[in-house]
N, C-alpha and C positions, 0 to 999 in steps of 0.2 A: 503494500499499500504505499503510494508515493502522495504526500500532501502538496496540491498545486493551487495555484491561484486562478482565477476567473479567465486570464488569456490562455493559459494552457489548457484548461478544461474544454475552453472553446475550439480550441483547436483538435483536440482529441474528437469532440463531437461532430466537427464538420469532416472528419475522416471517416464517419460512420458510412455505410452503404446508403445507396439513394432510397427516401423515405423509408428510415429505419424503424424498428418496431421497439419501442423503450418501454419496459415492464419497470413501474413506481409503485414505492409503498404508497398505499390509498388510504380510505377510512380517515382517520384524524392524524395521520402520521407522513403525510405528503412533504417530500423533501424540496420544497418552493424555490430554494436559491437554485437547486439543479434544473428545477423545470423553468425559472426564469432563464438561465443560460441557454438551455435547449431552444427555447422559442426566439431567442434573439439571435441565434447564430445557425439554425438549423431551418430552412425553408418550409420543407414538407417531412412530417414524421407521424408516426401513429404512438399515441400515448395510451397503453394499457394500465389502468387503474382500478382496483375494485372499490365500489362504493366511493367514487370520486366527488368532494365536495365542491361547492362553489369557489370559482377564482381558477379553473383550470382555462388555460388559454383558449379562445374561440375565435378561430380567423381562417379564411382560406389555406389549406395545406395542412390542417392539422385535423387528424381523426381521432376523436375520444373512444377507445376500444374498451368493453369490459363485459363481464358475464354477472354483474350484479352492479345495477344502475343507480348512482348516488344524486343526492341535490342537486350536484355541479354538471349532472349530463343529461338529465330528464329532457332537458330543451337544448342542448348543446348541438348546433347546425352540423356537426361532424360525427354525432354518434353512432357507432357501430357496434351494436349489442349481440354478443354471442352466447347463447343459451348453454347453460352447464351447470350441474350441480356443482356447488362448490368445491365437493371433493376431489372432481374431475378436471378441475382448471388446469391443475399440473401436468395432466396429460396432454391438453391442448398445446403447453409450450414445446412438447416434443413432436406433436404430430402437424397440426394445421397452424399454429402460431409461433413460427421461430422467432427467438429473440435475440436482437441485435447488441442490446444494453439493458442494463440495470441500474435503476436508481434506488439507493438505500436511504434511510434515515436512522441513524444510530449514534450509540454513545462513543466517547472515547474510549481508545483501547487498553483493556486489562490483560497483563500476562497472554501477551499476543493474539487476543481476540476483541473484537467489538461485540456489541449487544444492540440486536433489532429493537429493543426495547418494547413500545407497547404495540408493535404490528410485527407478526410473524407471516401467518396466513400462507400465500402462495409464494413467498419471496425466496425461500430455499431452493423449492424447485427451479425457480426463474433464474437464479444464481446459476444452477447447475447446467441447465439447458444452454445459457448464455456461454459459458465457460467451455462447454462441449463445443460450441461453433466458434470458438476464437473470440467472442464477442467482449463487449466493454462493461465491467462492474464498476460504478461510480459510488462513492459514499458521502453524504452530508452528515459531518460528525457536529454532534451538538452535544454540548456539555449540561443541557437541561435534561437530555434524555434518560430516563431511569435505566440501570442495568439490570437486565433480567435474564432468566436462565433457560435451559432445556433446549430447544432447537434456535432461540434466538440468537445463540453465539455462532460467529463467523470468524473464520481464522483471518488475520490480517492480511495473509498470502492470498486470500480469494479475492482481494479487492484490488483493483489497478490503479485507481485515484482517488483521493478524498479531499473535499472541499470543507473547510472550517468554517461553520456558520451557527452561533449561540442564539437562540431564539426560544420563547417559552412556547410549550405545547398548549394544543387548544382545550380548552375545558367548556363544558356544558353551560347554558345559561341557569340561572336559579332556579329550581324546579317552583312549578306551581304547586299549591297544596292540592293533595290528592282529591279528586271528586268522588261524590258518593257511589257513583257508578264503578269508577276503577276499584274504590275501596271494597265493595260489595264482591266483585269479581276476584279481587286479590285473596279475600277470606274465604270464598268458595274454593279456588284453588288450592290454598294452602291447606284446606279440611281433605282435601285429597291426597297430599304428600304425606307418606308415612316418615316416621323419624328412621334416619339411616339411609334415606333416598339420595341419590345422585342427580343433581340438577343442570338441565340446560335452559337458558333463556335469553332474552336479549335485553334492548334498553328501552324506555319509554315508561308511560305512565302505568300500564296494567303489569308490566313486569316489575316496575318498582313497587306497585301495591301488593303483588305477592311476597315480594323479599320482606317488606314491612311486617306481612302477615306470617312469615316462618321465624321470627325471631324467638318463638317459645317452642321450637322444635330443636331436637338433639341429634348430633352425628351425621348431619347432613354433609354430602361431597359435592364437587363441582367437577363437571365434565362438559363444556361448552364452547360454543364458537367466541363468546367474549363476553365480559361481564364490567359493571361499573361500579360504583361506590356503593350500591345495596349490600355487597358482600362485606364492607368493611363494617356493616351494623349488623350483619350474621356473626361475624368474627367477635364483635365486642360484646354480643349477647351470650357468647358461648356456645351458639348454635351449629358450628361446623365441627367436623371431625379433625382434631388436631393432628392426628398422625396420617394423615393422607393429602398428598399434594391437591392444590387446587388447578386443575388443568384447562386452559383456554389456548386460543391462537391469537386474540388482540384484545386491546382494552380501549377505554374511554373514559373519562372522569375529571374529577377536580384535583388540585394540586395535592390535596391530602392523600388522595389515590396514589398518585405517583410517588409521591415520598415514600409511602408504604411500601411500594413495589421495588424501589430501589434496592438492590441486592438481597430482595426477599427469596429465599429458596425454597419456601413453601408454594410459591407460583411457579407452574411449569409452562411455559409458553410451548406450543408444539405447532408443527407445520400442518397446514390445512388435511393433508392427505391421512394425518392420524386423528386429528381431532374429531374430523366429519366421516371416518371410515365406520359404515355402519356396522361391521363385524368387531370393532373395537368399541363403538358404542354399546352394543347389545351384552358387552361382556361386565358394564357396570353394573353395580348393586343397585338394583329397584331404580333402574334409569327412568326420570320422568322428564320429559321433553315438553317445553311450555312456549308455544308459538301463538301467533295471530295471524290474521287476515283481513281483507277487505270486505270479503262476502263468503258465507258458507251457503250451499244449497241443501235441498232435502235429501238429495243423494249423499251427503256429507262431503260434496267437493268443495275445495277451499280456493279461492282466488286472492293470492297475496300479491300478484305481480303487476297487473293490468290495471289502467281506470280509462274509459272509453277506448278501448284498443290500443293506447299509447302506454309504452312499456314505463312502469313506476320504478321496479326494483329488479326482481328476477328469481330464480328458484332460491339461492343463496343456500343455507344450510337445512332448511326446512324438511325437504325431501330424505336428507340422509338421516337427520335426526328422528325423524318420525318412524323410519324403516329400523332403525337400531333400537330406538326403545321399544318398539313393539315386539322385539326379538330378546330383550332383557328379561332374564327372570324377575317378575312383580314388576315390570316396566310399564309404563304408559305414556301415551302420547296424547296431550290436552292442548285443545284450540281454545283460546282464551279472546274475546273480543267483545265490545259494547253491542248490545241488540239493536243500536240506533246510531246511524252515522250522523252526528252533529252538523257537521258541514255540509255535506250532501243533502240531509234533510231525508233521508232514507233508511230502510230497514237494512240490517246487515244479513239477516236471515231471508234469503229468496227461494224461488221455487226452483229455479235452474240458473246457474252462473252462465253469463254468455260472454265470458273473457275467457282466454285459455286457463285451464286448471293449474294451480301450482303444486298442490296434494291433494290427498284423499285418505280416507281410512284412519282418522284420528280415533283415540280410545273414546274422547268426549270432547263434546261443545260446551264451553261455559261461556255465558253472559250474566249481566248483572240480574237477570230474571232466573236464572237457575242453570242446572247442568243436565245435559242431555247425553246419556251413554249412548254409544254408536256401535262399538267394536262388539261382535258376537249376537247382535240383534238382527233380525230382518230388515229388509230395505222399508217395508211399512213400518216397522217399530222405530226405526231410526227417524222417519220423517215425523211419526207422532211425538216422539220425543224433543225433536227441534221445535214443532210448533208450540206445543203446549208448554215446554220448559225453557226455553231459551229466546225465543221469539218475541217482540214487543207486542204487548196486548192489542194495539190499534191494527195490525196487521195478520192476525191469526186468523180472522175469518177468510181473509184473501187467500192465505196460505193452504187453507183448508179445501178452497174450491180448485186452486191450482194443484194439490196434491191428488185430488180426485181424477183431473185430466190428464194427469202423469202416471195414473195407475198405483199411486201410493196410498189412497184411503182405503 
């Protein structure tokens, strides 16, 4: 790893093949200084980033490529969405999406390695694919990046160039107080989680409400795609299994979370092929997958990816974790969402989704109205549970009419 300034980095980037594919840390760990230099000195390129945030370059010649669309990519004029389960994105780098360069955002080196900090995800696979092709691996070295362990560690000899750029990491805005609907959903889901279960959940009002309702549990484990500050509350409450590592692939939270992460060997950041491998997920004790959706239909199909045919996100890890959890002994895959979408002013329980299906066959659907068990029930029983227990009262009569039309009544 050779530390360089902007001119030397710019020269190396200009030497890349025409329209190079550059894989960069995404989510909340984008190496913005590297992206800036790329955009200023390379006319045409493909920037492959998972869950890209606002601020990505938008101009002619820039392709925003991803398998999970973030807020900064949904209306990007150069969006190229490549559908894939998150666990299979590394396979794409070896087959259809060859990698010419990788941009990492990492800590300063310790004992011959740097740490990828809050984002591991698909980056180790990208580095391997890039190095096999003789590509360029560049690191933005940030003294504000926490030093995490597991697959986050990258030998310095695997990195060609480094640019030092100290900057604070993104943090979420102050969380609004949990609404009654979210609190009710959190309590219902928590009541379904046994002591000693292994959890997977994301970020947002519903996951936050679930975590808040789990502080009285004991022996909980974590095998998840990501986590945030809610885990700190579980840890402080003594709800976690102290003898078991907290396994994740990326993180996002407050500075308190980042300070807690720095050097914390209880936290294992693993590459996506491992965290999202359904076979490894299935081995976890009482694996409980908690996901959400934009809408669920009377067949138990969930749309979590598209709004009005426009891609909103992607498969992500939902399909990986639902399959893994269902194969875990004592496992369950829970889909939690509000019964009514406040912004669109529509029911989230619908007769049949008219968008491409993201996932199906959850163990149960949970709204603030109640819990609809699905797995192991006939399709007519599933429809009845969804209408009577989870749908908003104002649409139940309409759903019964549609159920009869669909042969589900």
